[in-house]
C-alpha positions in Angstrom: 126.0 76.0 202.8 125.5 75.6 198.9 128.4 75.6 196.5 128.3 78.6 194.6 129.3 78.4 190.8 130.1 80.6 188.2 129.2 79.4 184.7 131.5 80.7 181.9 130.7 79.8 178.4 130.3 81.8 175.2 127.1 79.8 174.2 124.1 80.9 176.1 122.1 77.5 175.5 124.9 75.7 177.0 124.9 78.1 180.2 121.1 77.7 180.4 121.4 73.9 180.3 124.0 73.8 182.8 122.2 76.4 185.0 118.9 74.0 184.9 121.2 70.9 185.9 122.9 72.6 188.8 119.8 74.5 190.3 118.1 71.2 190.6 120.8 70.2 193.1 120.0 71.3 196.8 123.6 71.7 197.6 124.7 73.6 194.4 123.6 77.2 193.5 124.6 79.3 190.2 126.0 82.7 191.5 126.1 84.0 188.0 127.3 83.7 184.2 130.0 85.1 181.9 130.2 84.7 178.1 134.1 85.2 178.0 137.3 85.4 179.9 137.1 88.9 180.6 133.5 88.6 182.1 135.0 85.6 184.0 137.6 87.5 185.9 135.4 90.4 186.6 132.4 88.0 187.7 134.7 86.1 189.8 136.0 89.2 191.9 132.5 90.4 192.3 130.6 87.3 193.0 133.5 85.3 194.8 132.1 81.9 193.8 133.5 78.4 195.1 134.0 76.8 191.7 134.1 78.4 188.2 132.9 76.0 185.4 135.1 77.5 182.6 134.8 77.0 179.1 138.3 77.0 177.1 137.5 78.4 173.7 136.1 81.7 173.9 136.4 85.1 172.0 138.7 87.7 173.5 140.5 86.3 176.6 140.2 82.4 176.5 139.6 80.3 179.3 143.4 79.3 180.0 144.2 83.1 180.4 141.1 83.7 182.4 141.9 80.6 184.6 145.4 81.9 185.4 144.3 85.5 186.2 141.5 84.2 188.3 143.6 82.1 190.3 146.6 84.4 190.5 144.1 86.9 191.8 142.6 84.6 194.3 146.0 83.7 195.8 147.0 87.4 196.5 143.5 88.3 197.8 143.3 85.3 200.1 140.4 83.8 198.4 139.8 80.4 197.7 138.3 79.7 194.0 138.5 76.4 192.0 138.4 76.3 188.4 136.9 73.2 186.4 137.4 73.4 182.7 135.3 72.4 179.7 136.6 70.7 176.9 135.5 68.8 173.8 138.6 66.6 174.2 139.3 65.8 170.6 139.7 69.3 169.9 141.1 71.1 172.9 144.9 70.4 173.2 144.6 73.5 175.3 143.4 71.6 178.3 146.9 70.7 179.3 147.7 74.4 179.6 144.7 74.9 181.7 145.8 72.3 184.1 149.1 73.8 184.4 147.5 77.1 184.8 146.0 75.8 188.0 142.7 74.4 187.0 141.3 71.5 189.2 140.6 69.4 186.3 138.2 69.2 183.3 135.2 67.6 182.1 133.7 66.8 178.5 130.9 69.3 177.7 128.7 66.2 177.1 129.0 65.2 180.7 126.1 63.4 182.2 124.3 65.8 184.7 124.9 63.6 187.7 128.6 63.7 186.7 128.8 67.4 186.4 127.2 67.9 189.9 129.5 65.3 191.3 132.7 67.0 189.8 131.8 70.2 191.2 131.4 69.0 194.5 134.7 67.3 194.2 136.4 70.2 193.1 134.8 72.4 196.0 136.4 70.2 198.3 139.6 70.8 197.2 140.6 67.6 195.2 141.3 67.1 191.4 138.8 65.8 189.2 140.8 64.4 186.6 141.6 60.7 187.0 145.3 60.2 186.5 144.5 57.5 183.8 143.0 60.2 181.8 145.5 62.8 182.4 148.0 60.1 181.2 146.1 59.5 177.8 145.7 63.3 177.2 149.2 64.0 178.0 150.5 61.0 175.8 148.5 62.6 172.8 149.6 65.9 173.3 152.9 66.0 175.1 155.1 66.4 172.0 153.1 69.7 171.4 153.9 71.2 174.8 156.4 74.0 174.4 157.8 73.7 177.9 158.5 70.0 177.7 162.1 69.2 178.8 164.2 66.3 177.6 166.0 65.8 181.2 164.6 66.1 184.6 165.2 69.6 186.2 167.5 70.2 189.3 164.3 70.6 191.4 163.9 66.8 191.2 167.1 66.4 193.1 164.9 67.4 196.1 163.1 64.0 195.8 164.5 60.7 197.3 164.8 57.8 194.8 161.7 56.2 196.5 159.6 59.7 195.9 160.6 59.6 192.4 159.4 55.9 191.9 156.1 57.2 193.4 155.8 60.0 191.1 156.7 58.0 187.9 154.0 55.4 189.0 151.4 58.1 190.0 152.1 59.9 186.4 151.3 56.7 184.7 147.9 56.6 186.1 148.4 54.3 189.1 146.1 54.5 192.4 147.6 54.8 195.6 146.6 50.9 196.1 148.5 49.9 192.8 151.5 51.9 193.8 151.6 50.2 197.2 151.4 47.0 195.4 154.2 47.6 193.0 156.7 49.0 195.9 155.6 46.4 198.5 154.6 48.8 201.0 151.5 50.2 202.6 148.9 52.6 201.2 149.5 54.6 204.2 153.1 55.0 203.1 152.3 55.9 199.6 150.2 58.7 200.8 153.0 59.9 202.6 155.4 59.8 199.7 152.7 61.4 197.4 152.4 64.3 200.1 156.2 64.9 200.2 156.3 65.0 196.6 153.7 67.7 196.3 155.2 69.5 199.1 158.8 69.5 197.7 157.8 70.5 194.4 155.3 72.9 195.2 152.2 71.2 193.5 148.7 71.4 194.5 147.5 68.0 193.7 148.0 64.7 191.7 147.0 66.2 188.5 149.7 68.9 188.6 152.1 66.1 189.5 151.5 64.1 186.4 151.6 67.4 184.2 155.0 68.1 186.1 156.3 64.5 185.5 155.9 64.9 181.7 157.3 68.5 181.5 160.5 67.3 183.5 161.0 64.0 181.4 160.3 61.6 184.6 158.0 60.0 182.3 157.4 60.1 178.4 154.4 59.6 176.1 153.8 55.7 175.4 156.2 54.6 178.2 155.2 51.7 180.0 155.8 51.4 183.8 155.9 47.5 183.6 152.7 47.0 186.1 149.6 45.6 184.7 147.3 48.3 183.0 144.0 48.5 184.7 142.5 51.2 183.1 
């Protein structure tokens, strides 16, 4: 079945452009459009899209509040809805708050058409579209502006073993499973197991939330090097 997408942006021309791009894909259909956060919430409840392509900066209810409300409603209603937020990157430090609110990732508004469609497919499958290295650069830039950043790790980190903490640190520094396995001299299968344990113990949905959580709790800090070769 086609992936049903709700387009949310306060600029009609952008919505039209996104619609033309997505309707050219055989496995994606546009379920509807909304011009602000209030419309996004109402349309999500009415249309039940698989993915909401959400702008951040909109009049009235912005994309962050709308994301939080949509995902809270979806959990309560037993619905599966993914949110993929849009940002201009150099202006929107709020993207971190959108990830914290539960968004599955973010795209730049000038994303190439094929990448837009591909990102929607990835998110619809339940994965996160923000590469850890991109998340790292974003958080390094804006971490000092996050009001909830804490200087010391919270007690919830006590749930993790020392090896799981090491995996979380490397994950937060943008390392792939293969790179983490090489650094810790273990198999990729073992790394996947550790990552799964970290997400479960901390109640996190995916690697993106794990990166944000690592910054919030002080496990890693902006500009900090993990000592491994940087392959970005």
